[in-house]
C-alpha positions in Angstrom: 2.3 33.7 -3.9 0.5 31.9 -6.8 -2.8 31.5 -6.4 -6.0 28.7 -6.6 -7.4 29.2 -10.2 -10.4 27.9 -8.8 -11.3 30.0 -5.4 -8.7 32.8 -6.0 -7.2 32.3 -2.6 -3.7 32.3 -2.1 -1.6 28.8 -2.4 0.8 27.6 0.1 4.3 28.1 -1.0 5.4 24.8 1.0 2.9 21.9 2.3 4.3 20.2 5.2 2.5 16.3 5.0 2.7 13.3 7.4 2.3 9.5 6.9 4.2 7.4 9.4 2.5 3.7 9.2 1.0 1.2 8.3 3.1 0.1 4.7 -0.3 0.1 3.0 -1.8 3.3 4.0 2.1 5.3 3.6 1.3 3.4 0.0 -2.1 4.8 -0.8 -1.0 8.3 -0.8 1.3 7.6 -3.4 -1.5 8.4 -6.0 -2.9 11.5 -4.5 0.5 13.2 -3.2 1.5 12.9 -7.0 -1.5 14.2 -8.1 -1.5 16.8 -5.3 2.0 17.6 -6.7 0.8 17.4 -10.1 -2.3 19.5 -9.6 0.0 22.6 -7.8 3.3 22.5 -9.6 4.2 25.6 -8.0 3.5 24.5 -4.7 6.3 22.7 -2.3 5.4 19.6 -0.8 7.1 18.1 1.8 6.0 14.5 3.3 7.5 13.1 6.5 7.1 9.6 7.2 9.1 6.7 8.5 13.0 6.1 6.7 11.9 2.5 5.3 8.8 3.8 3.3 10.8 6.7 1.8 11.2 4.6 -1.6 8.0 3.4 -2.0 7.8 6.7 -3.7 9.8 6.3 -6.9 10.7 9.0 -9.5 8.4 11.6 -7.6 7.5 14.6 -8.8 9.8 17.5 -9.0 8.3 19.6 -6.4 7.8 16.6 -3.8 10.7 15.7 -0.9 10.4 12.6 1.1 11.7 13.0 4.6 11.9 9.7 6.5 12.2 10.7 10.2 13.2 7.8 12.7 10.9 7.8 15.5 12.4 4.9 17.4 16.0 6.4 18.1 16.2 10.4 17.1 12.7 11.6 17.4 11.1 9.7 20.3 8.9 10.7 23.0 7.4 15.0 23.1 11.0 16.0 22.6 11.6 14.5 19.4 8.5 15.8 18.3 9.9 19.1 18.8 13.2 18.3 17.5 11.5 17.1 14.2 9.1 20.1 13.7 12.1 22.9 14.8 14.3 21.1 11.7 11.4 20.9 9.1 10.5 24.5 9.8 14.0 25.7 9.7 14.6 23.6 6.6 11.1 23.9 5.0 9.4 26.8 6.4 6.2 25.4 5.9 2.7 27.4 5.6 0.3 24.8 6.3 0.4 21.2 8.1 -1.1 18.5 5.9 -2.0 15.1 8.8 -2.5 12.6 6.7 -2.5 9.5 9.9 -4.8 11.4 12.9 -2.7 9.1 15.6 -1.4 10.8 19.0 1.8 11.7 17.5 1.2 13.9 14.5 -1.6 15.5 16.6 1.1 16.3 18.8 2.8 17.7 16.1 0.1 20.0 14.9 0.0 21.3 18.0 3.7 22.5 18.1 3.3 23.8 14.3 0.4 26.1 15.4 2.9 27.6 18.3 4.7 28.5 15.0 1.7 29.9 13.6 1.2 27.1 11.1 -2.3 25.7 10.5 -2.8 22.3 10.2 -5.9 20.2 8.6 -5.9 16.4 9.7 -7.7 12.9 8.1 -11.1 12.1 9.3 -11.3 8.5 10.5 -14.8 7.2 10.3 -14.8 4.9 13.6 -18.3 4.7 14.2 -19.0 3.2 11.1 -16.1 1.1 11.1 -17.6 -0.2 14.0 -21.2 -0.7 12.7 -19.2 -2.6 9.5 -17.4 -5.0 11.5 -19.5 -6.0 14.8 -20.9 -9.0 15.2 -24.5 -8.5 15.0 -26.7 -6.1 13.4 -24.2 -4.6 11.2 -24.5 -2.3 8.6 -23.3 -3.7 5.8 -22.6 -0.4 3.1 -19.3 0.7 1.8 -17.0 3.0 3.2 -15.6 5.9 1.9 -12.3 4.8 0.3 -8.8 5.8 2.0 -7.5 7.8 -0.7 -10.6 9.7 -0.9 -10.5 10.7 2.7 -6.9 11.5 1.6 -8.2 14.3 -0.9 -10.4 15.2 1.6 -7.6 16.4 3.8 -6.5 18.3 0.6 -9.9 19.9 -0.4 -9.9 21.3 3.6 -6.5 22.8 3.2 -7.7 24.6 0.3 -5.8 21.9 -2.6 -8.8 20.3 -4.9 -7.1 17.8 -6.3 -7.1 16.5 -10.1 -6.2 12.7 -10.8 -2.4 13.0 -12.4 -1.3 9.2 -11.5 -1.1 7.0 -13.6 0.7 4.1 -11.8 4.6 4.4 -10.4 5.5 3.6 -14.0 3.0 4.0 -16.4 2.0 1.0 -18.6 2.3 -2.4 -17.7 6.0 -3.6 -18.4 7.1 0.0 -18.4 9.6 -0.3 -16.2 13.2 -0.4 -17.8 14.1 -3.9 -17.0 17.5 -2.6 -16.0 16.0 -1.7 -12.8 15.9 -5.2 -11.6 18.4 -6.3 -13.5 20.3 -7.6 -10.0 16.8 -9.5 -9.5 16.6 -11.8 -13.3 17.5 -10.9 -16.5 14.3 -9.4 -18.8 11.6 -11.6 -19.6 11.7 -13.5 -22.6 9.4 -13.5 -25.4 6.2 -15.3 -24.6 7.1 -16.0 -21.1 4.9 -15.9 -18.5 6.0 -14.1 -14.6 3.7 -14.8 -11.9 4.4 -13.2 -8.2 3.2 -14.4 -5.1 2.9 -12.4 -1.9 1.4 -15.0 1.0 1.7 -13.4 3.8 0.6 -10.4 5.8 0.5 -8.6 9.3 -1.9 -10.6 10.8 -3.5 -13.7 10.7 -7.2 -13.3 10.1 -5.6 -12.2 6.0 -3.2 -14.7 5.6 -4.5 -17.5 3.4 -3.7 -20.9 4.5 0.2 -21.5 3.4 -1.1 -25.1 2.0 -4.0 -23.7 0.1 -2.0 -21.6 -1.3 1.3 -24.1 -2.2 -1.6 -25.6 -4.2 -1.6 -22.3 -6.3 2.0 -22.7 -7.0 1.5 -26.5 -7.5 -0.6 -25.6 -10.3 1.9 -23.2 -12.0 4.7 -25.6 -11.7 2.3 -28.1 -13.6 1.9 -25.3 -16.4 5.6 -24.8 -16.4 6.3 -28.7 -16.7 3.8 -28.8 -19.4 5.6 -26.6 -21.7 4.5 -23.2 -20.8 7.7 -20.7 -20.3 6.9 -19.5 -16.5 8.6 -18.1 -13.6 6.6 -17.5 -10.4 8.4 -14.8 -7.8 7.9 -15.3 -4.3 7.6 -12.0 -2.0 7.9 -11.9 1.9 9.5 -10.1 4.7 10.5 -11.9 8.4 12.4 -14.6 8.9 9.7 -17.0 8.9 8.0 -16.0 6.1 11.4 -16.7 4.4 11.8 -20.1 5.6 8.3 -21.1 4.0 8.9 -19.7 0.5 13.1 -20.7 0.6 11.6 -24.1 1.0 9.0 -23.9 -1.8 11.5 -22.5 -4.4 13.3 -25.3 -3.1 10.8 -27.8 -4.3 9.1 -26.0 -7.0 11.8 -25.2 -10.5 9.4 -22.4 -11.7 9.7 -20.6 -8.5 12.7 -17.9 -7.5 12.2 -16.4 -3.5 12.9 -12.8 -3.3 12.4 -13.0 0.6 15.5 -11.5 2.3 17.4 -10.8 -0.6 17.1 -6.9 -0.1 17.0 -5.8 -3.6 15.3 -2.6 -2.3 11.6 -1.5 -3.2 12.8 0.4 -6.4 13.6 -3.0 -7.9 11.1 -5.1 -6.2 8.2 -2.7 -7.9 10.4 -2.3 -11.2 9.5 -6.4 -11.5 6.3 -6.0 -10.6 5.3 -3.9 -13.4 6.7 -6.5 -15.7 4.8 -9.3 -13.4 1.5 -10.9 -15.6 -0.3 -10.7 -12.4 0.2 -11.1 -8.9 -1.7 -12.8 -5.3 -1.1 -10.9 -2.6 -3.5 -10.8 0.6 -5.1 -7.7 1.8 -1.8 -6.3 2.7 0.9 -4.0 1.5 1.9 -6.0 -1.7 -1.7 -5.7 -2.6 -0.7 -1.5 -2.9 2.3 -1.9 -4.2 1.6 -4.6 -7.1 -1.5 -2.3 -7.9 0.7 0.7 -7.9 3.0 -0.9 -10.2 0.5 -1.4 -12.8 0.9 -5.1 -12.3 -3.1 -7.3 -12.4 -3.5 -7.7 -8.6 -5.0 -10.7 -7.1 -5.9 -10.2 -3.8 -7.5 -12.4 -0.9 -9.9 -11.2 2.1 -10.5 -13.0 4.9 -11.4 -11.1 7.9 -11.3 -7.7 6.2 -13.3 -6.6 3.2 -12.9 -4.3 0.8 -16.2 -2.4 2.1 -13.8 -0.9 5.1 -12.5 1.3 2.3 -8.6 0.2 2.0 -8.8 -1.8 -1.7 -5.8 -1.4 -4.5 -5.7 1.8 -6.0 -7.7 1.2 -9.2 -8.2 -2.2 -8.3 -11.4 -4.5 -10.2 -14.0 -6.0 -7.7 -13.6 -9.2 -10.2 -10.0 -9.7 -8.7 -11.0 -9.4 -5.0 -11.4 -13.3 -3.6 -13.4 -13.5 -1.1 -16.6 -15.6 1.0 -20.0 -14.1 1.9 -20.1 -14.7 4.9 -22.5 -13.5 7.6 -19.6 -13.2 9.8 -17.4 -10.7 7.1 -15.6 -8.2 8.4 -15.0 -8.7 11.8 -12.1 -6.7 12.0 -11.0 -3.4 10.1 -7.1 -4.5 9.6 -7.3 -7.9 10.9 -5.7 -8.5 14.0 -8.4 -9.5 16.0 -9.5 -13.0 16.8 -11.8 -15.7 14.8 -14.3 -15.8 17.4 -15.5 -19.2 15.3 -12.3 -20.2 15.4 -11.5 -21.7 12.3 -11.4 -18.6 10.2 -13.5 -19.9 7.0 -13.5 -16.8 5.5 -10.1 -18.0 4.4 -10.0 -21.8 4.8 -13.5 -21.8 2.4 -11.4 -20.3 -0.6 -10.2 -22.8 -3.0 -6.9 -22.6 -4.2 -8.6 -23.1 -8.0 -10.5 -19.5 -8.0 -7.1 -17.7 -7.1 -5.0 -19.8 -10.0 -8.1 -19.1 -12.8 -7.9 -15.4 -11.6 -4.3 -14.9 -11.7 -4.0 -17.0 -15.3 -6.8 -15.0 -17.2 
């Protein structure tokens, strides 16, 4: 068995990891897991996550396996988790379980694995500090340790301190092979500018009003009309989002909607790598844009970067937000605005977003 050179302790042969949701949280594991794999090339790492999230692990290290587990159909309830753990143990024979989620499901997995002699380490969530940061009165406005740092901490407790070995999913901006997104568009022409708009998120407290975001798109279209070679790619998911983005694309010739087209994450991430900039909310697209090596401008409303979820290597200057005493009122943006007006979003001028994107 290999040894940790720093401590002299034996390294595990196989590390089993788990992180199921939400999408942005899974995306934030990528720099940490890739760094772990490259720090310990003789250790096998196995991540179990939801099937829909496996494709964001583009060009993984050779010692990483990503397993999609359908928790809604195949592995439901305790019996399903017991079956999942049995299959993982039989297939991969892990020595340790690194729980990057720490919810009831993964705690049950840890208990089942302990019965098989496999120890575990868990993500520590700063619940009390989050409450202090988001409460209505007497807020403690101090930045929390980032989620990625908390992921690294779990590996440290498992005896696997990391050295960062991650420079983006594709390396430098514009390095992704254009063939990867050939189904979406031809390669960028010389002198052409490509921008992305991802104006939606899971909760209303994170979504910049669509009528204001449309003004950002209108400014970009005006640049195109003035003769600047320019394209705007619109990203979104559900039916309502697709309707909005397709309607925008029908009225703004520079815009192309990717909503509902199902090109796949690898194609869209490769396209993101070639963008000159992308506007996102505090959402999964913020993390994907950052991982793709794109200049990512994020809009923050009810949430706040202090909660620890900003994009990988994202500059503070690219986080658009309004300083209000009520912010943040929520860690995840899922609480109703007690003011009733979402001033944290409506007070952001479209020209601020446009300037940060185009600069």
